[in-house]
PDB file with one MODEL, atoms N, CA, C and O in Angstrom:
MODEL        1
ATOM      1  N   UNK A   1     -20.332  -3.472 -13.690  1.00  0.00           N
ATOM      2  CA  UNK A   1     -19.671  -2.184 -14.669  1.00  0.00           C
ATOM      3  C   UNK A   1     -18.736  -1.969 -13.309  1.00  0.00           C
ATOM      4  O   UNK A   1     -17.506  -1.991 -13.323  1.00  0.00           O
ATOM      5  N   UNK A   2     -19.525  -1.766 -12.186  1.00  0.00           N
ATOM      6  CA  UNK A   2     -18.674  -1.075 -10.997  1.00  0.00           C
ATOM      7  C   UNK A   2     -17.733  -1.838 -10.484  1.00  0.00           C
ATOM      8  O   UNK A   2     -16.722  -1.318 -10.012  1.00  0.00           O
ATOM      9  N   UNK A   3     -17.888  -3.008 -10.493  1.00  0.00           N
ATOM     10  CA  UNK A   3     -16.991  -4.303 -10.035  1.00  0.00           C
ATOM     11  C   UNK A   3     -15.549  -4.340 -10.930  1.00  0.00           C
ATOM     12  O   UNK A   3     -14.398  -4.428 -10.504  1.00  0.00           O
ATOM     13  N   UNK A   4     -16.038  -4.240 -12.339  1.00  0.00           N
ATOM     14  CA  UNK A   4     -14.592  -4.132 -12.967  1.00  0.00           C
ATOM     15  C   UNK A   4     -14.174  -2.926 -12.901  1.00  0.00           C
ATOM     16  O   UNK A   4     -13.014  -2.942 -13.312  1.00  0.00           O
ATOM     17  N   UNK A   5     -14.465  -1.922 -12.621  1.00  0.00           N
ATOM     18  CA  UNK A   5     -13.764  -0.575 -12.438  1.00  0.00           C
ATOM     19  C   UNK A   5     -13.098  -0.703 -11.200  1.00  0.00           C
ATOM     20  O   UNK A   5     -12.019  -0.122 -11.085  1.00  0.00           O
ATOM     21  N   UNK A   6     -13.613  -1.458 -10.107  1.00  0.00           N
ATOM     22  CA  UNK A   6     -13.123  -1.607  -8.603  1.00  0.00           C
ATOM     23  C   UNK A   6     -12.072  -2.274  -8.927  1.00  0.00           C
ATOM     24  O   UNK A   6     -10.988  -1.769  -8.635  1.00  0.00           O
ATOM     25  N   UNK A   7     -12.097  -3.504  -9.574  1.00  0.00           N
ATOM     26  CA  UNK A   7     -11.048  -4.314 -10.220  1.00  0.00           C
ATOM     27  C   UNK A   7      -9.987  -3.588 -10.646  1.00  0.00           C
ATOM     28  O   UNK A   7      -8.914  -3.362 -10.087  1.00  0.00           O
ATOM     29  N   UNK A   8     -10.397  -3.257 -11.673  1.00  0.00           N
ATOM     30  CA  UNK A   8      -9.044  -2.457 -12.421  1.00  0.00           C
ATOM     31  C   UNK A   8      -8.225  -1.430 -11.607  1.00  0.00           C
ATOM     32  O   UNK A   8      -6.995  -1.368 -11.603  1.00  0.00           O
ATOM     33  N   UNK A   9      -9.103  -0.601 -10.891  1.00  0.00           N
ATOM     34  CA  UNK A   9      -8.218   0.414  -9.696  1.00  0.00           C
ATOM     35  C   UNK A   9      -7.349  -0.291  -8.828  1.00  0.00           C
ATOM     36  O   UNK A   9      -6.177   0.022  -8.621  1.00  0.00           O
ATOM     37  N   UNK A  10      -7.978  -1.296  -8.301  1.00  0.00           N
ATOM     38  CA  UNK A  10      -7.048  -2.082  -7.192  1.00  0.00           C
ATOM     39  C   UNK A  10      -5.974  -2.379  -8.102  1.00  0.00           C
ATOM     40  O   UNK A  10      -4.877  -1.896  -7.821  1.00  0.00           O
ATOM     41  N   UNK A  11      -6.081  -3.087  -9.147  1.00  0.00           N
ATOM     42  CA  UNK A  11      -4.872  -3.645  -9.863  1.00  0.00           C
ATOM     43  C   UNK A  11      -3.996  -2.263  -9.672  1.00  0.00           C
ATOM     44  O   UNK A  11      -3.182  -2.158  -8.754  1.00  0.00           O
ATOM     45  N   UNK A  12      -4.218  -1.305 -10.540  1.00  0.00           N
ATOM     46  CA  UNK A  12      -3.444  -0.432 -10.994  1.00  0.00           C
ATOM     47  C   UNK A  12      -2.708   0.618  -9.590  1.00  0.00           C
ATOM     48  O   UNK A  12      -1.565   1.076  -9.585  1.00  0.00           O
ATOM     49  N   UNK A  13      -3.533   0.752  -8.735  1.00  0.00           N
ATOM     50  CA  UNK A  13      -3.110   1.356  -7.168  1.00  0.00           C
ATOM     51  C   UNK A  13      -2.384   0.499  -6.821  1.00  0.00           C
ATOM     52  O   UNK A  13      -1.436   0.989  -6.207  1.00  0.00           O
ATOM     53  N   UNK A  14      -2.313  -0.903  -6.920  1.00  0.00           N
ATOM     54  CA  UNK A  14      -1.267  -2.014  -6.384  1.00  0.00           C
ATOM     55  C   UNK A  14       0.029  -1.839  -7.286  1.00  0.00           C
ATOM     56  O   UNK A  14       1.110  -2.086  -6.751  1.00  0.00           O
ATOM     57  N   UNK A  15       0.004  -1.408  -8.685  1.00  0.00           N
ATOM     58  CA  UNK A  15       0.908  -1.455  -9.069  1.00  0.00           C
ATOM     59  C   UNK A  15       1.818  -0.711  -9.057  1.00  0.00           C
ATOM     60  O   UNK A  15       3.010  -1.015  -9.034  1.00  0.00           O
ATOM     61  N   UNK A  16       1.061   0.997  -9.079  1.00  0.00           N
ATOM     62  CA  UNK A  16       1.820   1.915  -8.507  1.00  0.00           C
ATOM     63  C   UNK A  16       2.692   2.016  -7.105  1.00  0.00           C
ATOM     64  O   UNK A  16       3.783   2.510  -6.818  1.00  0.00           O
ATOM     65  N   UNK A  17       1.697   1.321  -6.396  1.00  0.00           N
ATOM     66  CA  UNK A  17       2.217   1.346  -4.828  1.00  0.00           C
ATOM     67  C   UNK A  17       3.832   0.264  -5.113  1.00  0.00           C
ATOM     68  O   UNK A  17       4.953   0.675  -4.812  1.00  0.00           O
ATOM     69  N   UNK A  18       3.628  -0.761  -5.574  1.00  0.00           N
ATOM     70  CA  UNK A  18       5.029  -1.695  -5.694  1.00  0.00           C
ATOM     71  C   UNK A  18       5.656  -0.809  -6.704  1.00  0.00           C
ATOM     72  O   UNK A  18       6.830  -1.175  -6.645  1.00  0.00           O
ATOM     73  N   UNK A  19       5.611  -0.068  -7.406  1.00  0.00           N
ATOM     74  CA  UNK A  19       6.676   0.963  -8.393  1.00  0.00           C
ATOM     75  C   UNK A  19       7.298   2.061  -7.203  1.00  0.00           C
ATOM     76  O   UNK A  19       8.481   2.303  -6.965  1.00  0.00           O
ATOM     77  N   UNK A  20       6.089   2.620  -6.562  1.00  0.00           N
ATOM     78  CA  UNK A  20       7.114   3.412  -5.620  1.00  0.00           C
ATOM     79  C   UNK A  20       7.668   2.979  -4.381  1.00  0.00           C
ATOM     80  O   UNK A  20       8.532   3.672  -3.844  1.00  0.00           O
ATOM     81  N   UNK A  21       7.299   1.981  -3.894  1.00  0.00           N
ATOM     82  CA  UNK A  21       8.179   1.186  -2.682  1.00  0.00           C
ATOM     83  C   UNK A  21       9.450   0.847  -3.204  1.00  0.00           C
ATOM     84  O   UNK A  21      10.483   0.902  -2.537  1.00  0.00           O
ATOM     85  N   UNK A  22       9.374   0.431  -4.611  1.00  0.00           N
ATOM     86  CA  UNK A  22      10.688  -0.258  -5.077  1.00  0.00           C
ATOM     87  C   UNK A  22      11.373   1.132  -5.292  1.00  0.00           C
ATOM     88  O   UNK A  22      12.594   1.183  -5.146  1.00  0.00           O
ATOM     89  N   UNK A  23      10.758   2.141  -5.592  1.00  0.00           N
ATOM     90  CA  UNK A  23      11.443   3.075  -6.012  1.00  0.00           C
ATOM     91  C   UNK A  23      12.392   3.712  -4.967  1.00  0.00           C
ATOM     92  O   UNK A  23      13.612   3.864  -5.023  1.00  0.00           O
ATOM     93  N   UNK A  24      11.536   4.032  -4.033  1.00  0.00           N
ATOM     94  CA  UNK A  24      12.142   4.416  -2.579  1.00  0.00           C
ATOM     95  C   UNK A  24      13.272   3.437  -1.945  1.00  0.00           C
ATOM     96  O   UNK A  24      14.147   3.881  -1.201  1.00  0.00           O
ATOM     97  N   UNK A  25      13.190   2.244  -2.257  1.00  0.00           N
ATOM     98  CA  UNK A  25      14.215   1.362  -1.848  1.00  0.00           C
ATOM     99  C   UNK A  25      15.434   1.482  -2.289  1.00  0.00           C
ATOM    100  O   UNK A  25      16.510   1.406  -1.695  1.00  0.00           O
ATOM    101  N   UNK A  26      15.093   1.736  -3.729  1.00  0.00           N
ATOM    102  CA  UNK A  26      16.412   2.146  -4.624  1.00  0.00           C
ATOM    103  C   UNK A  26      17.094   3.414  -4.191  1.00  0.00           C
ATOM    104  O   UNK A  26      18.265   3.642  -3.886  1.00  0.00           O
ATOM    105  N   UNK A  27      16.018   4.178  -4.255  1.00  0.00           N
ATOM    106  CA  UNK A  27      16.918   5.824  -3.652  1.00  0.00           C
ATOM    107  C   UNK A  27      17.487   5.335  -2.629  1.00  0.00           C
ATOM    108  O   UNK A  27      18.710   5.273  -2.754  1.00  0.00           O
ATOM    109  N   UNK A  28      16.993   4.884  -1.458  1.00  0.00           N
ATOM    110  CA  UNK A  28      17.851   4.810  -0.355  1.00  0.00           C
ATOM    111  C   UNK A  28      19.092   4.147  -0.286  1.00  0.00           C
ATOM    112  O   UNK A  28      19.943   4.611   0.473  1.00  0.00           O
ATOM    113  N   UNK A  29      19.316   3.235  -0.886  1.00  0.00           N
ATOM    114  CA  UNK A  29      20.420   2.169  -1.382  1.00  0.00           C
ATOM    115  C   UNK A  29      21.238   3.514  -2.088  1.00  0.00           C
ATOM    116  O   UNK A  29      22.156   3.905  -1.366  1.00  0.00           O
ATOM    117  N   UNK A  30      21.104   4.145  -3.127  1.00  0.00           N
ATOM    118  CA  UNK A  30      21.561   5.100  -3.734  1.00  0.00           C
ATOM    119  C   UNK A  30      21.711   6.392  -2.821  1.00  0.00           C
ATOM    120  O   UNK A  30      22.506   7.174  -3.343  1.00  0.00           O
ATOM    121  N   UNK A  31      21.420   6.654  -2.145  1.00  0.00           N
ATOM    122  CA  UNK A  31      21.165   7.823  -0.941  1.00  0.00           C
ATOM    123  C   UNK A  31      20.617   8.950  -2.016  1.00  0.00           C
ATOM    124  O   UNK A  31      21.116  10.073  -1.939  1.00  0.00           O
ATOM    125  N   UNK A  32      19.766   8.732  -2.859  1.00  0.00           N
ATOM    126  CA  UNK A  32      19.057   9.835  -3.175  1.00  0.00           C
ATOM    127  C   UNK A  32      17.852  10.419  -2.515  1.00  0.00           C
ATOM    128  O   UNK A  32      17.338  10.083  -1.448  1.00  0.00           O
ATOM    129  N   UNK A  33      17.452  11.481  -3.458  1.00  0.00           N
ATOM    130  CA  UNK A  33      15.765  12.148  -2.574  1.00  0.00           C
ATOM    131  C   UNK A  33      15.189  10.646  -2.609  1.00  0.00           C
ATOM    132  O   UNK A  33      15.281   9.806  -3.503  1.00  0.00           O
ATOM    133  N   UNK A  34      14.598  10.580  -1.417  1.00  0.00           N
ATOM    134  CA  UNK A  34      13.458   9.694  -0.824  1.00  0.00           C
ATOM    135  C   UNK A  34      12.140   9.893  -1.574  1.00  0.00           C
ATOM    136  O   UNK A  34      12.038  10.857  -2.333  1.00  0.00           O
ATOM    137  N   UNK A  35      11.023   8.952  -1.392  1.00  0.00           N
ATOM    138  CA  UNK A  35       9.531   9.366  -1.580  1.00  0.00           C
ATOM    139  C   UNK A  35       9.460   9.755  -0.107  1.00  0.00           C
ATOM    140  O   UNK A  35      10.167   9.150   0.699  1.00  0.00           O
ATOM    141  N   UNK A  36       8.558  10.839   0.332  1.00  0.00           N
ATOM    142  CA  UNK A  36       7.907  10.997   1.639  1.00  0.00           C
ATOM    143  C   UNK A  36       7.311   9.752   2.061  1.00  0.00           C
ATOM    144  O   UNK A  36       6.978   8.881   1.257  1.00  0.00           O
ATOM    145  N   UNK A  37       7.172   9.655   3.314  1.00  0.00           N
ATOM    146  CA  UNK A  37       6.547   8.520   4.305  1.00  0.00           C
ATOM    147  C   UNK A  37       4.983   8.784   3.723  1.00  0.00           C
ATOM    148  O   UNK A  37       4.288   8.012   3.061  1.00  0.00           O
ATOM    149  N   UNK A  38       4.708   9.994   4.148  1.00  0.00           N
ATOM    150  CA  UNK A  38       2.991  10.745   3.831  1.00  0.00           C
ATOM    151  C   UNK A  38       2.570   9.704   2.344  1.00  0.00           C
ATOM    152  O   UNK A  38       1.740   8.799   2.420  1.00  0.00           O
ATOM    153  N   UNK A  39       3.159   9.978   1.326  1.00  0.00           N
ATOM    154  CA  UNK A  39       2.782   9.608   0.172  1.00  0.00           C
ATOM    155  C   UNK A  39       2.883   7.936   0.072  1.00  0.00           C
ATOM    156  O   UNK A  39       2.250   7.438  -0.859  1.00  0.00           O
ATOM    157  N   UNK A  40       3.413   7.287   0.701  1.00  0.00           N
ATOM    158  CA  UNK A  40       3.625   5.711   0.786  1.00  0.00           C
ATOM    159  C   UNK A  40       2.525   5.168   1.547  1.00  0.00           C
ATOM    160  O   UNK A  40       1.967   4.110   1.258  1.00  0.00           O
ATOM    161  N   UNK A  41       2.116   6.167   2.865  1.00  0.00           N
ATOM    162  CA  UNK A  41       0.983   5.763   3.378  1.00  0.00           C
ATOM    163  C   UNK A  41      -0.100   6.096   2.619  1.00  0.00           C
ATOM    164  O   UNK A  41      -0.919   5.196   2.434  1.00  0.00           O
ATOM    165  N   UNK A  42      -0.296   7.103   2.161  1.00  0.00           N
ATOM    166  CA  UNK A  42      -1.384   7.791   0.985  1.00  0.00           C
ATOM    167  C   UNK A  42      -1.623   6.498   0.054  1.00  0.00           C
ATOM    168  O   UNK A  42      -2.709   5.936  -0.088  1.00  0.00           O
ATOM    169  N   UNK A  43      -0.812   6.253  -0.352  1.00  0.00           N
ATOM    170  CA  UNK A  43      -1.020   5.034  -1.494  1.00  0.00           C
ATOM    171  C   UNK A  43      -1.416   3.810  -0.686  1.00  0.00           C
ATOM    172  O   UNK A  43      -2.367   3.180  -1.148  1.00  0.00           O
ATOM    173  N   UNK A  44      -1.067   3.522   0.025  1.00  0.00           N
ATOM    174  CA  UNK A  44      -1.497   2.459   1.049  1.00  0.00           C
ATOM    175  C   UNK A  44      -3.163   2.719   1.438  1.00  0.00           C
ATOM    176  O   UNK A  44      -4.076   1.904   1.299  1.00  0.00           O
ATOM    177  N   UNK A  45      -3.230   3.837   1.861  1.00  0.00           N
ATOM    178  CA  UNK A  45      -4.704   4.048   2.349  1.00  0.00           C
ATOM    179  C   UNK A  45      -5.649   3.920   1.224  1.00  0.00           C
ATOM    180  O   UNK A  45      -6.765   3.510   1.541  1.00  0.00           O
ATOM    181  N   UNK A  46      -5.433   4.197  -0.096  1.00  0.00           N
ATOM    182  CA  UNK A  46      -6.214   4.526  -1.273  1.00  0.00           C
ATOM    183  C   UNK A  46      -6.096   3.167  -1.858  1.00  0.00           C
ATOM    184  O   UNK A  46      -6.716   3.196  -2.921  1.00  0.00           O
ATOM    185  N   UNK A  47      -5.636   2.099  -1.677  1.00  0.00           N
ATOM    186  CA  UNK A  47      -6.091   0.568  -2.018  1.00  0.00           C
ATOM    187  C   UNK A  47      -4.659  -0.018  -2.370  1.00  0.00           C
ATOM    188  O   UNK A  47      -4.572  -1.059  -3.022  1.00  0.00           O
ATOM    189  N   UNK A  48      -3.481   0.701  -1.906  1.00  0.00           N
ATOM    190  CA  UNK A  48      -2.246  -0.410  -2.470  1.00  0.00           C
ATOM    191  C   UNK A  48      -1.826  -0.931  -1.244  1.00  0.00           C
ATOM    192  O   UNK A  48      -0.647  -1.281  -1.196  1.00  0.00           O
ATOM    193  N   UNK A  49      -2.590  -1.083  -0.124  1.00  0.00           N
ATOM    194  CA  UNK A  49      -1.789  -1.538   0.950  1.00  0.00           C
ATOM    195  C   UNK A  49      -1.241  -2.986   1.069  1.00  0.00           C
ATOM    196  O   UNK A  49      -0.170  -3.306   1.587  1.00  0.00           O
ATOM    197  N   UNK A  50      -2.233  -3.868   0.455  1.00  0.00           N
ATOM    198  CA  UNK A  50      -1.655  -5.184   0.339  1.00  0.00           C
ATOM    199  C   UNK A  50      -0.253  -5.451  -0.743  1.00  0.00           C
ATOM    200  O   UNK A  50       0.756  -6.132  -0.563  1.00  0.00           O
ATOM    201  N   UNK A  51      -0.547  -4.875  -1.536  1.00  0.00           N
ATOM    202  CA  UNK A  51       0.907  -4.986  -2.512  1.00  0.00           C
ATOM    203  C   UNK A  51       2.029  -4.319  -1.890  1.00  0.00           C
ATOM    204  O   UNK A  51       3.156  -4.811  -1.944  1.00  0.00           O
ATOM    205  N   UNK A  52       1.773  -3.178  -1.275  1.00  0.00           N
ATOM    206  CA  UNK A  52       2.999  -2.227  -0.407  1.00  0.00           C
ATOM    207  C   UNK A  52       3.773  -3.247   0.356  1.00  0.00           C
ATOM    208  O   UNK A  52       4.974  -3.487   0.236  1.00  0.00           O
ATOM    209  N   UNK A  53       2.576  -4.036   1.475  1.00  0.00           N
ATOM    210  CA  UNK A  53       3.035  -4.784   2.574  1.00  0.00           C
ATOM    211  C   UNK A  53       3.788  -5.971   1.862  1.00  0.00           C
ATOM    212  O   UNK A  53       4.896  -6.190   2.351  1.00  0.00           O
ATOM    213  N   UNK A  54       3.541  -6.521   1.151  1.00  0.00           N
ATOM    214  CA  UNK A  54       3.962  -7.641   0.170  1.00  0.00           C
ATOM    215  C   UNK A  54       5.180  -7.026  -0.145  1.00  0.00           C
ATOM    216  O   UNK A  54       6.152  -7.279   0.567  1.00  0.00           O
ATOM    217  N   UNK A  55       5.300  -6.178  -1.196  1.00  0.00           N
ATOM    218  CA  UNK A  55       6.805  -5.752  -1.417  1.00  0.00           C
ATOM    219  C   UNK A  55       7.437  -5.395  -0.348  1.00  0.00           C
ATOM    220  O   UNK A  55       8.335  -6.176  -0.034  1.00  0.00           O
ATOM    221  N   UNK A  56       7.289  -4.457   0.356  1.00  0.00           N
ATOM    222  CA  UNK A  56       8.297  -3.952   1.654  1.00  0.00           C
ATOM    223  C   UNK A  56       8.668  -5.459   2.358  1.00  0.00           C
ATOM    224  O   UNK A  56       9.814  -5.421   2.806  1.00  0.00           O
ATOM    225  N   UNK A  57       7.982  -6.823   2.584  1.00  0.00           N
ATOM    226  CA  UNK A  57       8.561  -7.989   3.121  1.00  0.00           C
ATOM    227  C   UNK A  57       9.354  -8.409   2.202  1.00  0.00           C
ATOM    228  O   UNK A  57      10.464  -8.676   2.662  1.00  0.00           O
ATOM    229  N   UNK A  58       9.230  -8.617   0.859  1.00  0.00           N
ATOM    230  CA  UNK A  58      10.000  -8.987  -0.137  1.00  0.00           C
ATOM    231  C   UNK A  58      11.099  -8.367  -0.175  1.00  0.00           C
ATOM    232  O   UNK A  58      12.155  -9.001  -0.169  1.00  0.00           O
ATOM    233  N   UNK A  59      11.074  -6.930  -0.223  1.00  0.00           N
ATOM    234  CA  UNK A  59      12.652  -6.323  -0.636  1.00  0.00           C
ATOM    235  C   UNK A  59      13.163  -5.867   1.129  1.00  0.00           C
ATOM    236  O   UNK A  59      14.077  -5.064   1.318  1.00  0.00           O
ATOM    237  N   UNK A  60      12.626  -6.334   1.939  1.00  0.00           N
ATOM    238  CA  UNK A  60      13.088  -5.734   3.088  1.00  0.00           C
ATOM    239  C   UNK A  60      13.094  -4.417   3.324  1.00  0.00           C
ATOM    240  O   UNK A  60      14.174  -3.902   3.612  1.00  0.00           O
ATOM    241  N   UNK A  61      11.901  -3.599   3.254  1.00  0.00           N
ATOM    242  CA  UNK A  61      12.522  -1.926   3.156  1.00  0.00           C
ATOM    243  C   UNK A  61      11.183  -1.726   3.873  1.00  0.00           C
ATOM    244  O   UNK A  61      10.089  -2.196   3.558  1.00  0.00           O
ATOM    245  N   UNK A  62      11.542  -0.820   5.047  1.00  0.00           N
ATOM    246  CA  UNK A  62      10.751  -0.302   6.150  1.00  0.00           C
ATOM    247  C   UNK A  62      10.438  -0.958   6.752  1.00  0.00           C
ATOM    248  O   UNK A  62       9.475  -0.578   7.417  1.00  0.00           O
ATOM    249  N   UNK A  63      10.871  -2.225   6.996  1.00  0.00           N
ATOM    250  CA  UNK A  63      10.547  -3.349   7.896  1.00  0.00           C
ATOM    251  C   UNK A  63      10.961  -2.985   9.490  1.00  0.00           C
ATOM    252  O   UNK A  63      10.500  -3.757  10.330  1.00  0.00           O
ATOM    253  N   UNK A  64      11.607  -2.119   9.864  1.00  0.00           N
ATOM    254  CA  UNK A  64      11.921  -1.526  11.001  1.00  0.00           C
ATOM    255  C   UNK A  64      11.143  -0.643  11.475  1.00  0.00           C
ATOM    256  O   UNK A  64      11.260  -0.573  12.698  1.00  0.00           O
ATOM    257  N   UNK A  65      10.354   0.106  11.021  1.00  0.00           N
ATOM    258  CA  UNK A  65       9.636   1.331  11.150  1.00  0.00           C
ATOM    259  C   UNK A  65       8.183   0.765  11.629  1.00  0.00           C
ATOM    260  O   UNK A  65       7.428   0.169  10.860  1.00  0.00           O
ATOM    261  N   UNK A  66       7.910   1.009  12.903  1.00  0.00           N
ATOM    262  CA  UNK A  66       6.585   0.646  13.447  1.00  0.00           C
ATOM    263  C   UNK A  66       5.263   1.247  12.573  1.00  0.00           C
ATOM    264  O   UNK A  66       4.233   0.658  12.243  1.00  0.00           O
ATOM    265  N   UNK A  67       5.611   2.407  12.366  1.00  0.00           N
ATOM    266  CA  UNK A  67       5.034   3.411  11.336  1.00  0.00           C
ATOM    267  C   UNK A  67       4.339   2.759  10.360  1.00  0.00           C
ATOM    268  O   UNK A  67       3.184   3.125  10.140  1.00  0.00           O
ATOM    269  N   UNK A  68       4.941   1.630   9.566  1.00  0.00           N
ATOM    270  CA  UNK A  68       4.723   1.091   8.526  1.00  0.00           C
ATOM    271  C   UNK A  68       4.260  -0.578   8.637  1.00  0.00           C
ATOM    272  O   UNK A  68       3.491  -1.257   7.957  1.00  0.00           O
ATOM    273  N   UNK A  69       5.073  -0.873   9.772  1.00  0.00           N
ATOM    274  CA  UNK A  69       5.130  -2.610  10.025  1.00  0.00           C
ATOM    275  C   UNK A  69       3.579  -2.768  10.873  1.00  0.00           C
ATOM    276  O   UNK A  69       2.970  -3.833  10.974  1.00  0.00           O
ATOM    277  N   UNK A  70       3.250  -1.811  11.283  1.00  0.00           N
ATOM    278  CA  UNK A  70       1.900  -1.337  12.224  1.00  0.00           C
ATOM    279  C   UNK A  70       0.890  -0.873  11.497  1.00  0.00           C
ATOM    280  O   UNK A  70      -0.242  -1.323  11.677  1.00  0.00           O
ATOM    281  N   UNK A  71       1.137   0.079  10.583  1.00  0.00           N
ATOM    282  CA  UNK A  71       0.274   1.435  10.270  1.00  0.00           C
ATOM    283  C   UNK A  71      -0.281   0.563   9.018  1.00  0.00           C
ATOM    284  O   UNK A  71      -1.502   0.542   8.857  1.00  0.00           O
ATOM    285  N   UNK A  72       0.391  -0.019   8.297  1.00  0.00           N
ATOM    286  CA  UNK A  72       0.020  -0.676   7.140  1.00  0.00           C
ATOM    287  C   UNK A  72      -1.011  -1.937   7.271  1.00  0.00           C
ATOM    288  O   UNK A  72      -1.971  -2.204   6.548  1.00  0.00           O
ATOM    289  N   UNK A  73      -0.528  -2.609   8.384  1.00  0.00           N
ATOM    290  CA  UNK A  73      -1.588  -4.167   8.631  1.00  0.00           C
ATOM    291  C   UNK A  73      -3.173  -3.089   9.030  1.00  0.00           C
ATOM    292  O   UNK A  73      -4.267  -3.076   8.467  1.00  0.00           O
ATOM    293  N   UNK A  74      -2.727  -2.407  10.049  1.00  0.00           N
ATOM    294  CA  UNK A  74      -3.789  -1.276  10.442  1.00  0.00           C
ATOM    295  C   UNK A  74      -4.837  -0.934   9.354  1.00  0.00           C
ATOM    296  O   UNK A  74      -6.013  -1.253   9.529  1.00  0.00           O
ATOM    297  N   UNK A  75      -4.407  -0.249   8.165  1.00  0.00           N
ATOM    298  CA  UNK A  75      -5.004  -0.195   7.133  1.00  0.00           C
ATOM    299  C   UNK A  75      -5.702  -1.002   6.518  1.00  0.00           C
ATOM    300  O   UNK A  75      -6.829  -0.809   6.062  1.00  0.00           O
ATOM    301  N   UNK A  76      -4.934  -2.141   6.467  1.00  0.00           N
ATOM    302  CA  UNK A  76      -5.896  -3.234   5.622  1.00  0.00           C
ATOM    303  C   UNK A  76      -6.929  -3.718   6.239  1.00  0.00           C
ATOM    304  O   UNK A  76      -7.982  -4.008   5.670  1.00  0.00           O
ATOM    305  N   UNK A  77      -6.629  -3.892   7.909  1.00  0.00           N
ATOM    306  CA  UNK A  77      -7.806  -4.604   8.720  1.00  0.00           C
ATOM    307  C   UNK A  77      -9.222  -3.593   8.427  1.00  0.00           C
ATOM    308  O   UNK A  77     -10.334  -4.114   8.338  1.00  0.00           O
ATOM    309  N   UNK A  78      -8.994  -1.877   8.273  1.00  0.00           N
ATOM    310  CA  UNK A  78      -9.833  -1.195   8.038  1.00  0.00           C
ATOM    311  C   UNK A  78     -10.354  -1.449   6.789  1.00  0.00           C
ATOM    312  O   UNK A  78     -11.542  -1.744   6.654  1.00  0.00           O
ATOM    313  N   UNK A  79      -9.695  -1.376   5.989  1.00  0.00           N
ATOM    314  CA  UNK A  79     -10.356  -1.521   4.635  1.00  0.00           C
ATOM    315  C   UNK A  79     -11.012  -2.906   4.678  1.00  0.00           C
ATOM    316  O   UNK A  79     -11.873  -2.976   3.802  1.00  0.00           O
ATOM    317  N   UNK A  80     -10.900  -4.043   5.404  1.00  0.00           N
ATOM    318  CA  UNK A  80     -11.379  -4.984   5.395  1.00  0.00           C
ATOM    319  C   UNK A  80     -12.875  -4.918   5.943  1.00  0.00           C
ATOM    320  O   UNK A  80     -13.882  -5.433   5.457  1.00  0.00           O
ATOM    321  N   UNK A  81     -12.712  -3.978   7.331  1.00  0.00           N
ATOM    322  CA  UNK A  81     -13.767  -3.883   7.925  1.00  0.00           C
ATOM    323  C   UNK A  81     -14.904  -3.123   6.991  1.00  0.00           C
ATOM    324  O   UNK A  81     -16.074  -3.507   6.965  1.00  0.00           O
ATOM    325  N   UNK A  82     -14.349  -1.848   6.129  1.00  0.00           N
ATOM    326  CA  UNK A  82     -15.212  -1.235   5.372  1.00  0.00           C
ATOM    327  C   UNK A  82     -16.020  -2.051   4.123  1.00  0.00           C
ATOM    328  O   UNK A  82     -17.153  -1.817   3.702  1.00  0.00           O
ATOM    329  N   UNK A  83     -15.253  -2.880   3.762  1.00  0.00           N
ATOM    330  CA  UNK A  83     -15.612  -3.978   2.605  1.00  0.00           C
ATOM    331  C   UNK A  83     -16.950  -4.466   3.151  1.00  0.00           C
ATOM    332  O   UNK A  83     -18.074  -4.270   2.687  1.00  0.00           O
ATOM    333  N   UNK A  84     -16.504  -5.294   4.475  1.00  0.00           N
ATOM    334  CA  UNK A  84     -17.560  -6.190   4.889  1.00  0.00           C
ATOM    335  C   UNK A  84     -19.087  -5.064   5.560  1.00  0.00           C
ATOM    336  O   UNK A  84     -20.273  -5.393   5.547  1.00  0.00           O
ATOM    337  N   UNK A  85     -18.566  -3.903   6.016  1.00  0.00           N
ATOM    338  CA  UNK A  85     -19.742  -3.117   5.873  1.00  0.00           C
ATOM    339  C   UNK A  85     -20.539  -2.649   4.922  1.00  0.00           C
ATOM    340  O   UNK A  85     -21.729  -2.363   5.055  1.00  0.00           O
ATOM    341  N   UNK A  86     -19.711  -2.548   3.693  1.00  0.00           N
ATOM    342  CA  UNK A  86     -20.564  -2.638   2.241  1.00  0.00           C
ATOM    343  C   UNK A  86     -21.314  -3.782   1.818  1.00  0.00           C
ATOM    344  O   UNK A  86     -22.480  -3.785   1.424  1.00  0.00           O
ATOM    345  N   UNK A  87     -20.445  -4.862   1.953  1.00  0.00           N
ATOM    346  CA  UNK A  87     -21.381  -6.311   1.475  1.00  0.00           C
ATOM    347  C   UNK A  87     -22.572  -6.292   2.325  1.00  0.00           C
ATOM    348  O   UNK A  87     -23.688  -6.450   1.830  1.00  0.00           O
ATOM    349  N   UNK A  88     -22.363  -6.075   3.796  1.00  0.00           N
ATOM    350  CA  UNK A  88     -23.830  -6.168   4.377  1.00  0.00           C
ATOM    351  C   UNK A  88     -24.514  -5.514   4.049  1.00  0.00           C
ATOM    352  O   UNK A  88     -25.633  -6.010   4.180  1.00  0.00           O
ATOM    353  N   UNK A  89     -24.543  -4.613   3.664  1.00  0.00           N
ATOM    354  CA  UNK A  89     -25.738  -3.474   3.293  1.00  0.00           C
ATOM    355  C   UNK A  89     -25.979  -3.415   2.173  1.00  0.00           C
ATOM    356  O   UNK A  89     -26.709  -2.522   1.743  1.00  0.00           O
ATOM    357  N   UNK A  90     -25.501  -4.239   1.472  1.00  0.00           N
ATOM    358  CA  UNK A  90     -26.234  -4.411  -0.216  1.00  0.00           C
ATOM    359  C   UNK A  90     -27.385  -5.168  -0.204  1.00  0.00           C
ATOM    360  O   UNK A  90     -27.997  -5.377  -1.251  1.00  0.00           O
TER     361      UNK A  90
ENDMDL
END
């Protein structure tokens, strides 16, 4: 039951992360109001990191910003460590 919820959550947060990242790219091109960086990083931190990183690389968005190109892989690494700690303690 918990695994089903976790998978559903990760799929949902990944889709949201992709949509918000693409929205920010479109807004940047159109010179419209942008998505705050803290929102993008928060979405990454709460589970959308892999989807956001892949999306950023595909659409070439924020790829020159160290905050994102170092920060999001660091978040992924921390998430993997957390998963390993949880699995080992089961």
